[in-house]
C-alpha positions as CSV (number, residue, x, y, z in Angstrom):
1,M,22.3,-2.8,-20.1
2,N,23.8,-0.3,-21.1
3,K,23.1,3.0,-20.0
4,K,23.4,6.4,-21.5
5,P,25.3,9.2,-20.4
6,G,23.5,10.9,-18.2
7,K,20.2,10.0,-18.1
8,I,18.6,8.5,-15.1
9,K,17.6,4.8,-16.0
10,V,14.0,3.5,-14.9
11,A,12.3,0.3,-15.5
12,V,8.7,0.3,-15.3
13,A,6.5,-2.3,-14.2
14,V,3.7,-2.6,-17.2
15,S,0.6,-4.5,-16.6
16,G,-1.1,-3.8,-19.5
17,G,-3.3,-1.5,-18.0
18,V,-4.0,2.2,-18.1
19,D,-2.4,3.6,-14.9
20,S,0.8,1.8,-16.0
21,S,0.8,2.4,-19.2
22,V,0.0,5.9,-18.4
23,A,3.5,5.9,-15.9
24,L,5.3,4.7,-18.8
25,A,4.7,7.7,-21.0
26,L,5.1,10.2,-18.3
27,L,8.1,9.1,-17.7
28,K,9.6,9.0,-21.1
29,K,8.3,12.8,-21.7
30,Q,10.1,14.0,-18.9
31,G,12.9,13.1,-20.0
32,F,14.4,9.6,-18.4
33,E,15.8,6.7,-19.8
34,V,13.2,4.3,-19.7
35,F,12.5,0.6,-20.2
36,G,8.8,-1.5,-19.7
37,V,8.9,-4.7,-17.7
38,F,6.3,-7.3,-17.9
39,M,5.8,-9.9,-14.9
40,H,4.6,-13.3,-15.2
41,F,3.0,-14.5,-11.7
42,W,1.6,-18.0,-10.6
43,S,-1.2,-19.6,-12.4
44,E,-3.1,-22.2,-11.6
45,N,-2.9,-25.7,-13.9
46,I,-5.6,-27.6,-14.4
47,S,-5.6,-30.8,-16.6
48,G,-2.4,-30.1,-18.1
49,K,-3.2,-26.8,-19.3
50,V,-2.3,-23.3,-17.4
51,R,-5.4,-20.6,-16.4
52,D,-4.3,-17.6,-17.1
53,N,-3.0,-15.0,-14.3
54,I,-6.0,-12.1,-14.6
55,C,-2.6,-9.5,-14.2
56,C,-0.2,-11.5,-16.5
57,S,-3.1,-12.9,-18.9
58,L,-1.1,-13.1,-22.8
59,E,-3.7,-10.6,-23.6
60,A,-2.5,-8.1,-20.6
61,Q,1.0,-8.9,-21.8
62,E,0.3,-8.0,-25.5
63,D,-1.3,-5.0,-24.5
64,A,1.9,-4.2,-22.3
65,R,4.0,-4.7,-25.6
66,K,1.6,-2.5,-28.1
67,V,2.6,0.5,-25.4
68,C,6.1,0.1,-25.6
69,R,6.1,0.1,-29.0
70,K,4.2,2.9,-29.2
71,L,5.9,4.5,-26.8
72,G,9.5,3.5,-28.7
73,V,10.8,1.7,-25.6
74,P,12.9,-1.3,-25.0
75,F,10.6,-3.7,-23.6
76,Y,11.2,-7.1,-21.3
77,T,9.5,-9.9,-19.3
78,M,10.3,-11.7,-15.2
79,N,9.2,-14.6,-14.6
80,M,8.0,-14.5,-11.1
81,T,6.3,-17.4,-10.7
82,L,8.3,-19.0,-7.6
83,P,8.4,-16.2,-5.7
84,F,5.0,-15.4,-6.5
85,K,3.7,-18.6,-5.2
86,K,5.5,-19.1,-2.5
87,K,5.0,-15.4,-0.9
88,V,1.5,-14.9,-2.0
89,V,-0.2,-17.9,-2.8
90,D,0.5,-20.4,0.0
91,D,-0.3,-17.6,1.8
92,F,-3.0,-16.7,1.4
93,L,-4.3,-20.2,1.6
94,D,-2.3,-20.5,5.3
95,Q,-4.3,-17.6,6.3
96,Y,-7.9,-18.9,5.3
97,E,-6.6,-22.4,6.5
98,N,-6.7,-20.9,9.9
99,C,-9.7,-19.0,9.6
100,R,-8.2,-15.5,9.1
101,T,-9.0,-13.4,5.9
102,P,-5.6,-12.4,4.5
103,N,-5.1,-8.9,1.4
104,P,-2.6,-11.0,-0.8
105,C,-2.0,-7.6,-2.7
106,V,0.0,-6.5,0.3
107,L,2.1,-9.2,0.5
108,C,2.5,-8.9,-3.7
109,N,3.6,-5.7,-3.3
110,K,6.1,-6.2,-0.2
111,H,8.2,-9.4,-1.9
112,I,7.0,-8.8,-6.0
113,K,6.7,-5.9,-7.2
114,F,8.9,-3.9,-4.9
115,G,11.0,-6.8,-3.5
116,E,11.7,-8.7,-6.0
117,F,11.5,-6.4,-9.4
118,I,13.5,-3.8,-7.6
119,K,16.5,-6.1,-7.0
120,R,16.3,-7.7,-11.0
121,A,15.5,-4.1,-12.6
122,T,18.8,-3.1,-10.4
123,E,20.9,-6.3,-11.7
124,M,19.7,-4.7,-15.4
125,G,20.9,-1.5,-14.5
126,A,18.2,0.9,-13.2
127,D,18.5,3.5,-10.8
128,F,14.6,3.5,-9.5
129,V,11.6,1.7,-10.4
130,A,7.8,2.7,-11.4
131,T,5.0,1.5,-11.3
132,G,1.0,3.3,-11.7
133,H,0.2,2.5,-8.3
134,Y,-2.1,5.9,-6.5
135,A,0.4,7.2,-4.2
136,R,2.9,10.1,-3.9
137,N,6.5,9.5,-3.2
138,P,8.3,12.8,-2.9
139,K,11.2,11.6,-4.6
140,S,9.2,11.8,-7.5
141,E,8.5,15.2,-7.7
142,I,12.2,16.5,-7.2
143,L,14.0,13.5,-10.1
144,N,14.0,16.5,-12.6
145,S,16.1,18.6,-10.3
146,K,19.7,19.1,-10.2
147,Q,19.4,17.4,-6.7
148,I,19.1,13.7,-8.1
149,Q,22.5,14.3,-9.3
150,N,24.1,14.7,-6.3
151,P,22.0,12.2,-3.6
152,K,23.8,13.9,-0.9
153,S,22.2,16.9,-1.2
154,Q,18.6,14.6,-0.4
155,N,16.9,15.2,3.0
156,T,15.9,11.3,3.3
157,N,14.0,12.7,5.6
158,I,11.5,14.3,3.2
159,I,12.0,11.5,0.3
160,N,11.3,8.4,1.5
161,K,8.1,9.1,2.3
162,L,4.9,7.6,1.2
163,L,1.7,9.5,0.7
164,I,-1.6,9.7,-0.3
165,S,-2.3,10.6,-4.0
166,K,-4.4,13.5,-4.9
167,D,-7.3,10.6,-5.8
168,I,-8.8,10.1,-2.4
169,A,-11.2,7.1,-4.0
170,K,-8.1,5.9,-6.2
171,D,-5.4,6.0,-3.0
172,Q,-3.5,2.8,-2.8
173,T,-1.3,3.7,0.0
174,Y,-3.1,0.9,2.4
175,F,-1.6,-1.6,0.1
176,L,1.8,0.2,0.1
177,H,2.1,0.3,3.9
178,Q,4.5,-2.8,4.3
179,L,6.9,-1.4,2.1
180,N,10.6,0.3,4.0
181,K,12.7,3.2,3.5
182,K,15.2,1.7,1.9
183,Q,12.5,0.8,-1.1
184,L,11.1,3.7,-1.2
185,S,14.2,5.7,-2.0
186,K,14.4,3.7,-5.9
187,I,10.9,4.4,-6.3
188,I,8.8,6.6,-8.0
189,F,4.8,6.7,-8.4
190,P,4.5,8.9,-11.6
191,I,0.5,9.3,-11.6
192,G,0.3,10.0,-7.9
193,K,-0.3,13.8,-8.7
194,Y,-3.4,12.9,-10.7
195,T,-6.5,11.9,-10.7
196,K,-8.3,8.7,-12.5
197,A,-10.0,10.7,-14.8
198,E,-6.8,13.0,-15.3
199,V,-4.7,9.5,-16.3
200,R,-7.2,8.3,-18.0
201,A,-7.3,11.8,-20.6
202,L,-3.6,11.4,-20.5
203,A,-4.1,8.2,-21.8
204,K,-5.7,9.5,-25.0
205,K,-3.6,12.4,-25.4
206,F,-0.7,10.2,-25.6
207,N,-2.8,8.1,-27.9
208,L,-1.8,4.9,-26.0
209,P,-4.1,1.2,-26.5
210,T,-5.1,1.1,-23.5
211,A,-6.9,4.3,-22.2
212,S,-10.4,2.9,-22.5
213,K,-9.5,-0.3,-20.6
214,K,-11.3,-1.8,-17.8
215,E,-9.9,-2.3,-14.5
216,S,-10.4,-5.7,-12.6
217,Q,-10.9,-6.0,-9.2
218,E,-10.9,-10.1,-8.5
219,V,-8.0,-11.6,-6.7
220,C,-5.8,-11.9,-9.4
221,F,-4.5,-15.8,-9.3
222,V,-8.3,-17.1,-8.4
223,P,-9.9,-18.0,-11.8
224,G,-12.9,-16.8,-12.6
225,G,-12.8,-14.6,-8.7
226,N,-14.4,-17.5,-7.7
227,L,-13.0,-18.6,-4.8
228,Q,-15.5,-21.1,-3.7
229,K,-14.1,-23.4,-6.0
230,F,-10.2,-22.4,-5.2
231,F,-10.8,-23.5,-1.9
232,E,-12.7,-26.6,-2.6
233,K,-9.0,-27.8,-5.0
234,Y,-6.3,-26.6,-2.4
235,L,-8.0,-26.3,1.1
236,K,-9.7,-29.5,3.2
237,L,-13.1,-28.1,4.0
238,K,-14.8,-29.5,6.6
239,S,-18.6,-29.0,7.7
240,G,-19.6,-28.0,10.8
241,D,-22.1,-26.0,13.4
242,I,-23.3,-22.6,13.1
243,V,-23.9,-21.3,16.2
244,D,-26.4,-18.2,17.5
245,I,-23.8,-16.4,19.9
246,E,-26.9,-15.6,22.1
247,T,-29.3,-18.2,22.6
248,K,-26.4,-21.0,22.0
249,K,-28.5,-23.5,19.8
250,V,-27.3,-25.0,16.4
251,L,-28.7,-23.4,13.8
252,G,-27.9,-25.1,10.7
253,K,-24.5,-26.6,9.1
254,H,-21.5,-24.5,7.5
255,N,-19.9,-26.3,4.8
256,G,-16.3,-25.1,5.7
257,L,-14.6,-21.8,8.0
258,A,-12.5,-20.7,5.0
259,R,-15.5,-19.4,3.0
260,Y,-16.6,-16.9,5.6
261,T,-15.0,-13.7,7.2
262,I,-16.3,-11.4,10.1
263,G,-19.0,-9.1,8.8
264,Q,-20.5,-10.9,6.2
265,R,-23.9,-11.1,5.2
266,K,-25.0,-13.1,2.7
267,G,-24.0,-16.4,1.6
268,I,-24.4,-18.0,5.2
269,G,-28.0,-20.0,4.8
270,L,-30.0,-19.0,7.1
271,H,-33.7,-18.4,7.4
272,G,-35.3,-15.1,10.1
273,G,-31.8,-12.9,9.5
274,P,-30.6,-11.2,9.2
275,W,-27.5,-12.8,10.4
276,Y,-23.7,-11.6,10.2
277,V,-21.0,-13.5,10.6
278,V,-19.0,-12.8,14.6
279,G,-16.6,-15.0,14.9
280,L,-14.8,-18.7,13.4
281,D,-14.0,-20.5,16.1
282,K,-11.5,-23.2,14.8
283,E,-11.4,-25.5,17.5
284,E,-14.4,-26.7,17.9
285,N,-15.3,-26.0,14.2
286,I,-18.0,-23.8,14.9
287,L,-19.3,-20.7,12.9
288,R,-20.6,-17.8,15.4
289,V,-23.0,-15.6,14.1
290,S,-25.7,-12.9,15.2
291,R,-28.8,-10.8,14.0
292,N,-26.9,-7.8,16.3
293,E,-24.5,-6.4,13.9
294,S,-22.9,-4.3,17.2
295,D,-21.7,-8.1,17.8
296,F,-18.8,-7.5,15.3
297,L,-17.9,-3.6,16.0
298,S,-15.2,-3.1,17.9
299,N,-13.8,-0.8,20.3
300,E,-10.4,-2.0,20.3
301,L,-8.2,-4.3,18.4
302,Q,-4.3,-5.3,18.8
303,V,-1.9,-5.4,15.8
304,K,1.3,-7.5,15.4
305,N,4.1,-7.7,12.9
306,V,3.7,-3.5,12.5
307,N,6.1,-2.3,9.5
308,W,7.1,1.7,10.3
309,I,7.6,2.8,7.2
310,S,10.4,5.0,8.3
311,G,12.7,2.5,10.3
312,V,11.7,4.1,13.6
313,C,9.3,3.4,16.1
314,P,7.4,6.7,17.1
315,E,6.2,7.9,20.2
316,F,3.3,6.2,22.0
317,P,0.5,7.0,22.9
318,L,0.4,7.9,18.8
319,K,-2.8,9.7,17.3
320,A,-3.3,8.9,13.9
321,K,-6.3,7.8,11.1
322,C,-6.5,4.4,10.1
323,K,-8.4,1.6,8.5
324,V,-8.8,-1.6,9.2
325,R,-9.3,-3.1,5.8
326,Y,-9.4,-1.2,2.3
327,C,-13.0,0.0,1.5
328,S,-13.3,0.8,5.9
329,E,-14.3,4.2,7.2
330,D,-11.0,6.1,8.3
331,A,-11.3,6.2,12.2
332,N,-9.5,8.3,14.6
333,S,-7.2,5.7,16.9
334,I,-4.4,6.0,20.1
335,I,-2.4,3.5,19.3
336,E,-0.5,2.2,22.8
337,T,2.8,-0.2,22.9
338,T,1.4,-3.6,24.9
339,N,3.7,-5.9,26.9
340,E,4.8,-8.1,23.8
341,K,7.6,-7.2,21.4
342,N,5.7,-5.4,17.9
343,I,2.6,-6.2,19.2
344,F,0.1,-2.8,19.7
345,R,-2.8,-1.8,21.0
346,V,-5.5,0.5,18.8
347,K,-8.4,2.2,20.6
348,F,-11.1,3.4,18.4
349,K,-13.2,6.7,19.2
350,K,-15.8,5.1,17.5
351,P,-16.2,1.7,16.9
352,V,-15.3,0.2,14.0
353,R,-16.7,-2.6,12.0
354,A,-15.8,-6.3,11.1
355,A,-12.0,-5.5,11.9
356,T,-10.8,-9.1,11.2
357,P,-8.3,-11.4,11.6
358,G,-5.7,-11.5,9.1
359,Q,-6.6,-7.8,7.4
360,Y,-4.2,-5.3,7.8
361,C,-4.7,-2.0,10.3
362,V,-3.0,0.9,8.1
363,F,-2.2,4.0,9.6
364,W,-2.0,7.7,8.3
365,K,-0.7,11.3,10.2
366,G,-2.8,13.6,8.2
367,K,-1.4,12.9,4.2
368,E,2.2,10.3,5.6
369,C,1.1,6.9,5.6
370,L,3.2,5.9,9.1
371,G,2.5,1.8,8.4
372,G,0.4,-0.6,10.1
373,G,0.6,-4.4,10.9
374,V,-1.6,-7.3,10.7
375,I,-4.7,-7.7,12.7
376,Q,-4.6,-10.4,15.6
377,Q,-7.8,-9.8,17.4
378,S,-10.9,-7.5,18.1
């Protein structure tokens, strides 16, 4: 693709939603040479027919195309089916099969939206990529200055950081914590300095066709959000005992450990509750439960495969805020090293609820996301 002289070229991932639409509109308004890219992910095949992945349905694609047409910018599609299936879907199923609770959005961001996308967009001549994520990267705020024309003048210690967005309730740095400094040097987050309400208002101001479009919170590749049916098709589910951890009594039967997660209260099928899932024993195929909420509280846990966004391991012990799930409350913690490589111990000032193997424990210092890793044990 030819590039206009003196113009910074940005490939914008357009999903057909309001956030990416506004991101595209803002960058065009700021004078960048932009083009929209709609990504096709893996979709389930049922009886020879492909069920839409809600992130890349025909409706979503047409909405993205309409936005590009409205703004007068080129529109392209990218087929991410194979890498998405391998890196996201296969891992998702493997994690559940091994009694862990994964977060597929984290891996999608790492390998697809900011892995494959950056690579392919660069091959198309893009200088940067942009998305509609609620996060901030200082690079996004200096791109209109003369500094960008002279990369040597840039302070990379400031530029390549991942910062929380203005809208704390919508902040998505949790899902982006596996990015590295090299990737961040290529990423712009145009809507990070806006609230969701402000983004909606901008969409109306720009008269975008997605201005009133609703969001979806489902796992995009699971048809209708029905995890149970998805597991029944792709996993070998085996019934086993449900055991009270206090009395050691068998209370009933579970219908496959993959259907449960730590802290779960509904859907266990026991009387005399509330009962909470406190353990999944794959070796004995036992679902362990308790009436006591304190049985799934953790004072500390271990985290493996930690990604430090800066590329440099900090000094320990390290005081930081952390989350053990996207929707969990911020927890004051102290991070310490262990005798094992890239495994860290996280101690909490107050016990945290439902720290689950397979989920991510993510760290922040002030407004900066430092990185995070996979919860190994609580």
